[in-house]
C-alpha positions, 0 to 999 in steps of 0.5 A, spaced: 500 500 500 503 505 497 501 513 501 504 520 500 507 524 505 503 529 507 505 536 507 505 538 514 509 544 518 516 541 519 514 543 527 508 539 530 505 542 537 506 535 538 512 534 538 513 538 543 510 534 548 515 528 552 515 521 549 513 516 553 520 512 552 522 518 556 523 524 551 525 531 553 518 534 555 521 542 554 521 544 546 526 548 547 532 543 550 529 537 544 534 536 539 533 537 531 533 529 531 528 529 538 522 533 534 524 529 528 522 522 531 517 525 535 513 528 530 514 522 524 512 518 530 506 521 531 504 520 523 506 514 522 502 512 529 496 516 526 496 514 519 498 521 516 505 517 514 501 511 510 502 503 513 506 501 507 509 508 504 516 508 502 520 513 506 524 518 501 530 521 505 530 526 500 523 529 501 523 528 508 530 533 508 526 538 504 520 538 508 523 539 515 529 543 512 533 538 516 541 535 515 541 527 513 545 526 520 539 528 524 533 524 520 537 518 520 537 519 527 530 519 528 529 514 522 533 508 526 529 511 532 523 509 529 525 503 526 528 501 533 520 502 535 518 497 528 515 503 525 519 502 519 523 497 516 529 496 511 529 491 506 536 491 501 535 494 494 527 497 496 530 502 502 525 504 508 518 503 509 513 504 513 511 497 516 504 494 513 498 493 517 497 485 516 492 481 520 498 477 520 502 481 524 496 484 528 494 476 530 501 475 533 501 482 537 495 480 540 497 473 542 504 476 545 500 482 548 495 477 552 501 473 555 505 478 557 500 483 559 496 478 563 503 477 567 504 484 568 498 485 571 499 479 575 506 482 578 501 489 578 497 486 584 503 482 587 507 489 587 501 494 587 502 501 592 497 505 595 501 510 588 500 506 583 492 504 585 491 511 587 494 513 579 489 508 575 483 509 579 485 517 577 488 515 570 480 511 570 477 517 572 479 521 566 477 516 562 470 517 564 470 522 563 470 523 554 464 525 551 465 519 546 466 513 552 460 516 555 456 516 548 460 509 546 462 512 540 470 511 542 475 510 548 480 514 546 486 513 550 491 518 550 499 516 550 503 514 555 500 515 563 494 516 561 493 510 557 491 503 561 495 498 558 502 502 558 500 504 565 499 497 567 505 495 565 508 500 568 505 498 575 508 491 575 515 494 577 518 488 572 524 492 567 524 486 561 516 487 562 517 494 561 522 495 556 518 489 552 511 493 552 512 501 553 518 501 548 519 495 543 512 494 542 508 499 544 507 504 538 506 498 534 500 496 537 498 503 538 498 504 531 493 498 529 489 501 535 489 508 533 487 506 525 483 500 527 480 499 533 479 506 537 472 507 534 468 501 537 461 498 540 465 495 545 467 502 548 462 501 555 465 494 554 472 496 554 471 500 560 468 496 565 473 490 563 479 496 565 474 497 572 474 490 574 481 489 572 484 495 576 479 492 581 482 485 582 490 488 582 486 492 588 485 486 591 492 483 590 488 477 586 493 476 581 491 470 578 485 474 576 488 480 574 492 475 569 485 471 567 481 478 566 486 481 561 487 475 557 479 475 556 480 483 555 485 482 550 482 477 546 475 481 546 479 486 543 483 482 538 476 478 535 473 485 535 478 489 530 478 482 526 471 483 525 473 489 522 477 487 517 474 481 515 468 486 513 473 491 510 475 485 506 
């Protein structure tokens, strides 16, 4: 699937936000490579640079008035997040959203996020529980969720799944799910899964998972998360089947 790179401004407002993997907060403290990385990451996740589209370094360098060095640094970071891939004699492309890729990601998520829930229940602290409840309260105020049309979760600490993994306090799980896989997962969720008749049900499932973590019931928390991810997977599979 080929796509054209959109002609937006070189520095978008979103590029100034801190990244979930520890980006610098103030835009003035960011390098050009940082800003390129954040902007391109946002555009790929949201589909403004289409899945499967070819990455043209000369075109991006002109668009952002950027040096090839800064651009290549940004592209290497995107490659480390599995958002772009390089192939011999083909060059760099945005990854495709394929059904096989989706199923592989959901298999991994079901196992690892289930484990993260169990560990979060075992390692729970009052601080973690307070933050989880506050996050869920913020989600509940969303107009789209109240209408039952969509359940949008902001990036990073205000994303339910991201925050649960953080609460596991397991560094390897956090690196795998919050760094290496997070934006690939978010790309699928953003482009295929947020507008959904499951919005209310998904929110209730999140509430029940947090209740199990609060109770220290790691086994139940893991079971509930696995069921939740399987239901999300089925929802997106149904959407894909209708498109085919």
